[in-house]
DSSP file (Angstrom, degrees, kcal/mol; ACC not computed):
  #  RESIDUE AA STRUCTURE BP1 BP2  ACC     N-H-->O    O-->H-N    N-H-->O    O-->H-N    TCO  KAPPA ALPHA  PHI   PSI    X-CA   Y-CA   Z-CA
    1    1 A X              0   0    0      0, 0.0     2,-0.5     0, 0.0     0, 0.0   0.000 360.0 360.0 360.0 139.2   26.6    3.1  -37.0
    2    2 A X        -     0   0    0      2,-0.0     2,-0.5     0, 0.0     0, 0.0  -0.965 360.0-158.7-117.7 126.6   25.8    3.0  -40.7
    3    3 A X        -     0   0    0     -2,-0.5     2,-0.4     0, 0.0     0, 0.0  -0.894   9.8-173.4-107.0 133.1   22.3    2.5  -42.0
    4    4 A X        -     0   0    0     -2,-0.5     2,-0.1     0, 0.0    -2,-0.0  -0.930  32.2-101.7-121.8 146.2   21.8    1.2  -45.5
    5    5 A X        -     0   0    0     -2,-0.4     2,-0.3     1,-0.1     3,-0.0  -0.405  35.0-127.5 -67.6 142.4   18.5    0.8  -47.3
    6    6 A X        -     0   0    0     -2,-0.1     2,-0.1     1,-0.1    -1,-0.1  -0.641  32.2 -96.2 -86.5 148.2   17.1   -2.6  -47.5
    7    7 A X        -     0   0    0     -2,-0.3     2,-0.7     1,-0.1    -1,-0.1  -0.433  38.6-125.1 -64.7 139.0   16.1   -4.1  -50.8
    8    8 A X        -     0   0    0      1,-0.1    -1,-0.1    -2,-0.1    -3,-0.0  -0.790  21.3-169.6 -91.0 109.7   12.4   -3.6  -51.3
    9    9 A X        +     0   0    0     -2,-0.7    -1,-0.1     2,-0.0     3,-0.1   0.607  60.1  95.1 -74.4 -11.3   10.7   -7.0  -52.1
   10   10 A X  S    S-     0   0    0      1,-0.2    -2,-0.1     4,-0.1     2,-0.0  -0.139  92.8 -71.0 -76.5 173.4    7.4   -5.2  -53.1
   11   11 A X    >   -     0   0    0      1,-0.1     3,-1.6     2,-0.0    -1,-0.2  -0.329  40.9-124.7 -63.7 143.0    6.3   -4.2  -56.5
   12   12 A X  T 3  S+     0   0    0      1,-0.3    -1,-0.1    -3,-0.1    -2,-0.1   0.677 103.9  70.2 -65.0 -15.6    8.2   -1.3  -58.1
   13   13 A X  T 3  S+     0   0    0      2,-0.1     2,-0.7     1,-0.0    -1,-0.3   0.682  83.3  79.9 -77.8 -14.8    5.1    0.7  -58.7
   14   14 A X  S <  S-     0   0    0     -3,-1.6     2,-0.4     2,-0.0    -4,-0.1  -0.815  71.4-153.1 -95.0 117.8    4.6    1.3  -54.9
   15   15 A X        -     0   0    0     -2,-0.7     2,-0.5     2,-0.0    -2,-0.1  -0.739   3.9-156.3 -90.1 136.5    6.8    4.1  -53.6
   16   16 A X        -     0   0    0     -2,-0.4     2,-0.4    -8,-0.0    -8,-0.0  -0.967   8.6-144.1-114.7 122.8    7.8    4.0  -49.9
   17   17 A X        -     0   0    0     -2,-0.5     2,-0.1     1,-0.1    -2,-0.0  -0.726  24.2-119.1 -84.8 129.4    8.7    7.2  -48.3
   18   18 A X        -     0   0    0     -2,-0.4     2,-0.4     1,-0.1    -1,-0.1  -0.420  26.2-126.4 -66.7 142.3   11.5    6.8  -45.7
   19   19 A X        -     0   0    0     -2,-0.1     2,-0.1     1,-0.0    -1,-0.1  -0.731  23.6-116.0 -90.3 138.5   10.4    7.8  -42.2
   20   20 A X        -     0   0    0     -2,-0.4     2,-0.2     1,-0.1    -1,-0.0  -0.466  31.7-109.6 -72.8 143.0   12.6   10.3  -40.4
   21   21 A X        -     0   0    0     -2,-0.1     2,-0.1     1,-0.1    -1,-0.1  -0.524  34.8-113.4 -70.6 135.2   14.3    9.1  -37.2
   22   22 A X        -     0   0    0     -2,-0.2     2,-0.3     1,-0.1    -1,-0.1  -0.458  27.7-121.0 -70.4 141.5   12.9   10.6  -34.1
   23   23 A X        -     0   0    0     -2,-0.1    -1,-0.1     1,-0.1     2,-0.1  -0.643  30.8-111.2 -82.0 135.6   15.3   12.8  -32.2
   24   24 A X        -     0   0    0     -2,-0.3     2,-0.4     1,-0.1    -1,-0.1  -0.397  29.8-121.4 -68.0 144.5   16.1   11.7  -28.6
   25   25 A X        -     0   0    0     -2,-0.1     2,-0.4    -3,-0.0    -1,-0.1  -0.673  22.4-136.8 -86.2 138.3   14.6   13.9  -25.9
   26   26 A X        -     0   0    0     -2,-0.4     2,-0.4     4,-0.0     3,-0.0  -0.793  10.8-141.3 -97.5 138.4   17.1   15.3  -23.5
   27   27 A X    >>  -     0   0    0     -2,-0.4     4,-1.5     1,-0.1     3,-0.7  -0.784  12.5-133.5 -96.3 140.6   16.4   15.4  -19.9
   28   28 A X  H 3> S+     0   0    0     -2,-0.4     4,-1.5     1,-0.2    -1,-0.1   0.829 108.8  56.9 -61.7 -29.8   17.4   18.4  -17.8
   29   29 A X  H 34 S+     0   0    0      1,-0.2    -1,-0.2     2,-0.2     5,-0.2   0.790 105.7  50.8 -74.7 -22.2   18.8   16.0  -15.1
   30   30 A X  H <4 S+     0   0    0     -3,-0.7     3,-0.5     1,-0.2    -1,-0.2   0.811 106.5  54.1 -78.2 -29.9   21.0   14.5  -17.8
   31   31 A X  H  < S+     0   0    0     -4,-1.5     2,-0.4     1,-0.3    -2,-0.2   0.845 121.2  30.6 -70.9 -33.4   22.3   17.9  -18.9
   32   32 A X  S  < S-     0   0    0     -4,-1.5    -1,-0.3    -5,-0.2    -2,-0.0  -0.749  87.8-158.1-125.8  83.8   23.3   18.7  -15.3
   33   33 A X        -     0   0    0     -3,-0.5     2,-0.3    -2,-0.4    -3,-0.1  -0.335   4.2-156.4 -65.6 140.8   24.2   15.4  -13.6
   34   34 A X        -     0   0    0     -5,-0.2     3,-0.1     1,-0.1    -1,-0.0  -0.826  28.6 -94.5-112.6 156.5   24.1   15.4   -9.8
   35   35 A X        -     0   0    0     -2,-0.3     2,-0.1     1,-0.1    -1,-0.1  -0.367  48.1 -97.0 -68.6 150.4   26.0   13.0   -7.6
   36   36 A X        -     0   0    0      1,-0.1    -1,-0.1    -2,-0.0     3,-0.1  -0.426  40.8-119.3 -65.7 136.7   24.2    9.8   -6.5
   37   37 A X        -     0   0    0     -2,-0.1     2,-0.6     1,-0.1    -1,-0.1  -0.338  39.9 -84.8 -70.9 162.0   22.7   10.1   -3.1
   38   38 A X        -     0   0    0      1,-0.1    -1,-0.1    -2,-0.0     0, 0.0  -0.555  40.2-164.4 -68.2 114.1   23.8    7.7   -0.4
   39   39 A X        +     0   0    0     -2,-0.6    -1,-0.1    -3,-0.1     3,-0.1   0.205  45.5 124.1 -90.4  18.3   21.6    4.6   -0.9
   40   40 A X  S    S-     0   0    0      1,-0.2     2,-0.1     0, 0.0    -3,-0.0  -0.168  79.0 -70.6 -67.8 170.1   22.4    3.1    2.5
   41   41 A X        -     0   0    0      1,-0.1     2,-0.3     0, 0.0    -1,-0.2  -0.414  54.3-145.3 -66.8 137.7   19.5    2.2    4.8
   42   42 A X        -     0   0    0     -3,-0.1     2,-0.2    -2,-0.1    -1,-0.1  -0.742  17.7-105.9-105.4 155.2   17.8    5.3    6.1
   43   43 A X        -     0   0    0     -2,-0.3     2,-0.3     1,-0.1    -1,-0.0  -0.547  36.8-108.2 -78.8 139.8   16.3    5.7    9.5
   44   44 A X    >   -     0   0    0     -2,-0.2     3,-1.2     1,-0.2     4,-0.4  -0.527  22.3-143.0 -67.8 129.4   12.5    5.7    9.7
   45   45 A X  G >  S+     0   0    0     -2,-0.3     3,-0.6     1,-0.3     4,-0.2   0.744  98.9  59.3 -68.1 -21.5   11.4    9.3   10.5
   46   46 A X  G >> S+     0   0    0      1,-0.2     3,-1.5     2,-0.2     4,-0.9   0.646  83.8  81.9 -77.7 -15.9    8.6    8.0   12.8
   47   47 A X  G X4 S+     0   0    0     -3,-1.2     3,-0.7     1,-0.3    -1,-0.2   0.854  82.9  61.3 -60.6 -32.4   11.1    6.2   15.0
   48   48 A X  G <4 S+     0   0    0     -3,-0.6    -1,-0.3    -4,-0.4    -2,-0.2   0.775 101.1  54.0 -64.5 -23.5   11.8    9.4   16.8
   49   49 A X  G <4 S+     0   0    0     -3,-1.5     2,-0.7    -4,-0.2    -1,-0.2   0.776  94.4  79.3 -80.4 -25.9    8.1    9.6   17.9
   50   50 A X    <<  -     0   0    0     -4,-0.9     2,-0.6    -3,-0.7    -1,-0.1  -0.751  63.3-168.0 -92.9 118.7    8.2    6.1   19.4
   51   51 A X    >   -     0   0    0     -2,-0.7     3,-1.9     4,-0.0    -3,-0.1  -0.917  27.6-117.1-103.1 119.9    9.8    6.0   22.9
   52   52 A X  T 3  S+     0   0    0     -2,-0.6     3,-0.1     1,-0.3    25,-0.0  -0.296  96.5  13.2 -59.5 136.7   10.6    2.5   24.1
   53   53 A X  T 3  S+     0   0    0      1,-0.3    -1,-0.3    24,-0.2     2,-0.2   0.363  92.8 135.9  84.2  -6.7    8.6    1.5   27.2
   54   54 A X    <   -     0   0    0     -3,-1.9     2,-0.3    23,-0.1    -1,-0.3  -0.511  59.5-115.5 -79.6 144.1    6.3    4.5   27.0
   55   55 A X        -     0   0    0     -2,-0.2     2,-0.4    -3,-0.1    22,-0.2  -0.604  29.1-158.6 -76.6 131.8    2.6    3.8   27.6
   56   56 A X        -     0   0    0     -2,-0.3    20,-2.2    20,-0.3     2,-0.5  -0.917   3.0-151.2-111.6 140.3    0.4    4.4   24.5
   57   57 A X  E     -A   75   0A   0     -2,-0.4     2,-0.4    18,-0.2    18,-0.3  -0.949  13.5-170.7-114.1 126.7   -3.3    5.1   24.8
   58   58 A X  E     -A   74   0A   0     16,-3.5    16,-3.1    -2,-0.5     2,-0.7  -0.932  14.3-151.5-117.0 134.0   -5.5    4.1   21.9
   59   59 A X  E     -A   73   0A   0     -2,-0.4     2,-0.6    14,-0.2    14,-0.2  -0.924  17.5-166.7-104.3 116.7   -9.1    4.9   21.4
   60   60 A X  E     +A   72   0A   0     12,-3.4    12,-2.3    -2,-0.7     2,-0.4  -0.892  10.7 174.5-108.2 124.3  -10.8    2.2   19.4
   61   61 A X  E     -A   71   0A   0     -2,-0.6     2,-0.4    10,-0.2    10,-0.2  -0.997  10.1-163.8-128.5 129.0  -14.3    2.8   17.9
   62   62 A X  E     -A   70   0A   0      8,-2.1     7,-2.5    -2,-0.4     8,-1.4  -0.907   2.2-167.3-115.0 138.7  -16.0    0.3   15.6
   63   63 A X  E     -A   68   0A   0     -2,-0.4     2,-0.5     5,-0.3     5,-0.2  -0.991   6.2-164.3-123.3 134.1  -19.0    1.0   13.3
   64   64 A X  E >  S-A   67   0A   0      3,-2.5     3,-1.5    -2,-0.4    -2,-0.0  -0.980  83.6 -17.9-114.9 117.3  -21.1   -1.7   11.6
   65   65 A X  T 3  S-     0   0    0     -2,-0.5    -1,-0.1     1,-0.3     3,-0.1   0.875 129.8 -50.9  55.6  42.7  -23.2   -0.2    8.8
   66   66 A X  T 3  S+     0   0    0      1,-0.2     2,-0.5    -3,-0.1    -1,-0.3   0.432 114.7 113.2  81.1  -2.8  -22.8    3.4   10.2
   67   67 A X  E <  S-A   64   0A   0     -3,-1.5    -3,-2.5    38,-0.0     2,-0.3  -0.905  71.2-120.9-107.8 131.8  -23.8    2.5   13.7
   68   68 A X  E     +A   63   0A   0     -2,-0.5    -5,-0.3    -5,-0.2     3,-0.1  -0.535  38.8 164.4 -69.2 123.1  -21.3    2.6   16.6
   69   69 A X  E     +     0   0A   0     -7,-2.5     2,-0.3    -2,-0.3    -6,-0.2   0.475  61.0  25.0-117.2  -9.9  -21.1   -0.8   18.1
   70   70 A X  E     +A   62   0A   0     -8,-1.4    -8,-2.1    29,-0.1     2,-0.3  -0.980  51.0 168.6-157.4 138.0  -17.8   -0.5   20.2
   71   71 A X  E     +A   61   0A   0     -2,-0.3     2,-0.3   -10,-0.2   -10,-0.2  -0.905  15.4 152.6-152.9 128.9  -15.7    2.2   21.9
   72   72 A X  E     -A   60   0A   0    -12,-2.3   -12,-3.4    -2,-0.3     2,-0.5  -0.984  34.7-138.6-154.6 143.3  -12.9    1.6   24.3
   73   73 A X  E     -A   59   0A   0     -2,-0.3     2,-0.4   -14,-0.2   -14,-0.2  -0.924  27.9-171.3-102.4 127.6   -9.7    3.4   25.3
   74   74 A X  E     -A   58   0A   0    -16,-3.1   -16,-3.5    -2,-0.5     2,-0.6  -0.966  15.2-156.7-125.9 133.5   -6.8    1.0   25.8
   75   75 A X  E     +A   57   0A   0     -2,-0.4     2,-0.3   -18,-0.3   -18,-0.2  -0.958  31.6 145.9-109.3 120.0   -3.3    1.7   27.2
   76   76 A X    >   -     0   0    0    -20,-2.2     3,-0.6    -2,-0.6   -20,-0.3  -0.958  42.1-148.1-155.1 136.6   -0.6   -0.7   26.1
   77   77 A X  T 3  S+     0   0    0     -2,-0.3   -24,-0.2     1,-0.2   -23,-0.1   0.803  96.7  52.6 -74.8 -28.2    3.1   -0.3   25.4
   78   78 A X  T 3  S-     0   0    0      1,-0.3    -1,-0.2   -22,-0.1     2,-0.1   0.449 109.0-115.7 -89.8   2.2    3.3   -2.9   22.6
   79   79 A X    <   -     0   0    0     -3,-0.6    16,-2.3    15,-0.1    -1,-0.3  -0.438  32.1 -97.7  92.4-175.1    0.5   -1.6   20.4
   80   80 A X  E     -b   95   0B   0     14,-0.3     2,-0.3    -2,-0.1    16,-0.2  -0.899  18.2-152.7-139.4 168.2   -2.7   -3.4   19.6
   81   81 A X  E     -b   96   0B   0     14,-2.3    16,-2.7    -2,-0.3     2,-0.4  -0.982  22.5-124.3-145.3 140.2   -4.4   -5.4   16.9
   82   82 A X  E     +b   97   0B   0     -2,-0.3     2,-0.3    14,-0.2    16,-0.2  -0.676  34.7 176.9 -83.6 130.3   -8.1   -5.8   16.2
   83   83 A X  E     -b   98   0B   0     14,-2.5    16,-2.8    -2,-0.4    36,-0.1  -0.882  26.0-116.6-131.2 161.1   -9.5   -9.3   16.2
   84   84 A X        -     0   0    0     35,-1.2     4,-0.2    -2,-0.3    17,-0.1  -0.197  43.9 -91.9 -85.4-175.2  -12.9  -11.0   15.8
   85   85 A X  S    S+     0   0    0     13,-0.1     2,-0.1    15,-0.1    16,-0.1   0.700 100.7  91.0 -75.9 -17.5  -14.7  -12.9   18.4
   86   86 A X  S    S-     0   0    0      1,-0.1     2,-0.5    33,-0.1    -2,-0.1  -0.403  97.1 -92.4 -71.7 155.7  -13.2  -16.2   17.3
   87   87 A X        -     0   0    0     -2,-0.1    -1,-0.1    -4,-0.1    -2,-0.1  -0.564  54.7-168.8 -73.1 124.1   -9.9  -17.3   18.9
   88   88 A X        -     0   0    0     -2,-0.5     2,-0.8    -4,-0.2    -1,-0.1  -0.202  37.4 -57.4-100.7-169.5   -7.1  -15.9   16.8
   89   89 A X    >   -     0   0    0      1,-0.2     3,-0.8    -2,-0.1    -1,-0.1  -0.642  43.9-168.9 -77.1 111.3   -3.4  -16.4   16.5
   90   90 A X  T 3  S+     0   0    0     -2,-0.8    -1,-0.2     1,-0.2     6,-0.1   0.536  77.1  73.2 -79.7  -7.0   -2.0  -15.4   20.0
   91   91 A X  T 3  S+     0   0    0      2,-0.1    -1,-0.2    -3,-0.0     2,-0.1   0.620  74.0 100.6 -85.4 -10.8    1.6  -15.4   18.8
   92   92 A X  S <  S-     0   0    0     -3,-0.8     4,-0.1     1,-0.1   -11,-0.1  -0.399  81.5-105.8 -69.9 150.9    1.1  -12.1   16.8
   93   93 A X  S    S+     0   0    0     -2,-0.1    -1,-0.1     2,-0.1    -2,-0.1  -0.363  76.8  53.8 -74.8 159.0    2.5   -9.0   18.5
   94   94 A X  S    S-     0   0    0    -15,-0.1     2,-0.5     2,-0.1   -14,-0.3   0.069  91.8 -72.0  99.4 150.6    0.2   -6.4   20.0
   95   95 A X  E     -b   80   0B   0    -16,-2.3   -14,-2.3     1,-0.1     2,-0.4  -0.672  53.7-122.9 -79.1 123.8   -2.6   -6.5   22.5
   96   96 A X  E     -b   81   0B   0     -2,-0.5     2,-0.6   -16,-0.2   -14,-0.2  -0.538  22.2-163.8 -72.4 126.4   -5.7   -8.2   21.0
   97   97 A X  E     -b   82   0B   0    -16,-2.7   -14,-2.5    -2,-0.4     2,-0.6  -0.942  13.7-144.3-106.7 111.0   -8.8   -6.1   21.0
   98   98 A X  E     -b   83   0B   0     -2,-0.6   -14,-0.2   -16,-0.2     2,-0.2  -0.675  11.0-151.8 -86.5 118.4  -11.8   -8.2   20.4
   99   99 A X        -     0   0    0    -16,-2.8     3,-0.1    -2,-0.6   -29,-0.1  -0.508  32.0 -88.8 -82.0 154.1  -14.5   -6.5   18.4
  100  100 A X        -     0   0    0     -2,-0.2     2,-0.2     1,-0.1    -1,-0.1  -0.238  47.0 -95.7 -64.9 151.0  -18.1   -7.4   18.8
  101  101 A X    >   -     0   0    0      1,-0.1     3,-1.7   -17,-0.1     4,-0.4  -0.473  28.6-136.8 -65.1 129.4  -19.6  -10.2   16.7
  102  102 A X  G >> S+     0   0    0      1,-0.3     4,-2.3    -2,-0.2     3,-1.0   0.720  98.4  71.3 -64.1 -19.9  -21.4   -8.6   13.7
  103  103 A X  G 34 S+     0   0    0      1,-0.2    -1,-0.3     2,-0.2    -2,-0.1   0.704  88.0  65.1 -68.6 -18.0  -24.4  -11.0   14.2
  104  104 A X  G <4 S+     0   0    0     -3,-1.7    -1,-0.2     1,-0.1    -2,-0.2   0.744 121.0  14.4 -75.8 -23.1  -25.3   -9.0   17.3
  105  105 A X  T <4 S+     0   0    0     -3,-1.0     2,-0.4    -4,-0.4    -2,-0.2   0.490 111.2  79.3-129.6  -9.9  -26.1   -5.8   15.3
  106  106 A X     <  +     0   0    0     -4,-2.3    -1,-0.0     1,-0.1   -41,-0.0  -0.855  41.2 179.9-107.0 140.6  -26.3   -6.7   11.7
  107  107 A X        +     0   0    0     -2,-0.4     2,-0.7    -3,-0.0    -1,-0.1   0.660  61.1  91.7-106.4 -24.6  -29.3   -8.3   10.0
  108  108 A X     >  -     0   0    0      1,-0.2     4,-2.8     2,-0.0     5,-0.2  -0.633  63.4-157.3 -75.5 111.4  -28.0   -8.5    6.4
  109  109 A X  H  > S+     0   0    0     -2,-0.7     4,-2.6     1,-0.2     5,-0.2   0.860  89.6  54.8 -63.2 -35.6  -26.4  -12.0    6.2
  110  110 A X  H  > S+     0   0    0      2,-0.2     4,-2.2     1,-0.2    -1,-0.2   0.927 112.9  41.2 -62.7 -46.7  -24.1  -10.9    3.3
  111  111 A X  H  > S+     0   0    0      2,-0.2     4,-2.8     1,-0.2     5,-0.2   0.905 113.5  54.3 -67.9 -41.8  -22.7   -8.0    5.2
  112  112 A X  H  X S+     0   0    0     -4,-2.8     4,-2.2     1,-0.2    -2,-0.2   0.912 110.4  46.5 -59.4 -43.2  -22.5  -10.1    8.4
  113  113 A X  H  X S+     0   0    0     -4,-2.6     4,-2.2     1,-0.2    -1,-0.2   0.907 112.1  50.8 -66.6 -42.1  -20.5  -12.8    6.6
  114  114 A X  H  X S+     0   0    0     -4,-2.2     4,-2.3     2,-0.2    -2,-0.2   0.921 110.5  47.9 -63.7 -43.6  -18.2  -10.2    5.0
  115  115 A X  H  X S+     0   0    0     -4,-2.8     4,-2.4     1,-0.2    -2,-0.2   0.920 111.8  50.5 -64.6 -42.0  -17.4   -8.5    8.4
  116  116 A X  H  < S+     0   0    0     -4,-2.2    -1,-0.2    -5,-0.2    -2,-0.2   0.901 109.5  51.3 -60.8 -40.2  -16.7  -11.8   10.0
  117  117 A X  H  < S+     0   0    0     -4,-2.2    -2,-0.2     1,-0.2    -1,-0.2   0.898 110.6  48.5 -64.0 -41.5  -14.3  -12.7    7.1
  118  118 A X  H  <        0   0    0     -4,-2.3    -2,-0.2     1,-0.3    -1,-0.2   0.882 360.0 360.0 -67.1 -38.6  -12.5   -9.4    7.6
  119  119 A X     <        0   0    0     -4,-2.4   -35,-1.2    -5,-0.2    -1,-0.3   0.500 360.0 360.0 -74.7 360.0  -12.1   -9.8   11.3
């Protein structure tokens, strides 16, 4: 590549100093290239922990504003999902664990509305 100076359209009394070109930084990994790893699908390392058909025991504890409002131990093979007191989507996987209505233990309406929205 050849670089040639461009004509300066400015007044001749203003001198412009050329800027030096920055030198490219070399990466150590580029100096010593390594072969590409196999980019095929890898197995989930947690899969070895999950044994199909095995019973799993979950301890569920819920706190509203720092006060414990729910605690239950549940055994279920498909896992679980936490739901509010309203009827939810029953087609989702996992055993539904219904948490208590926040209106039973919360007095702050803003927090109560937020917790209901999250559930």
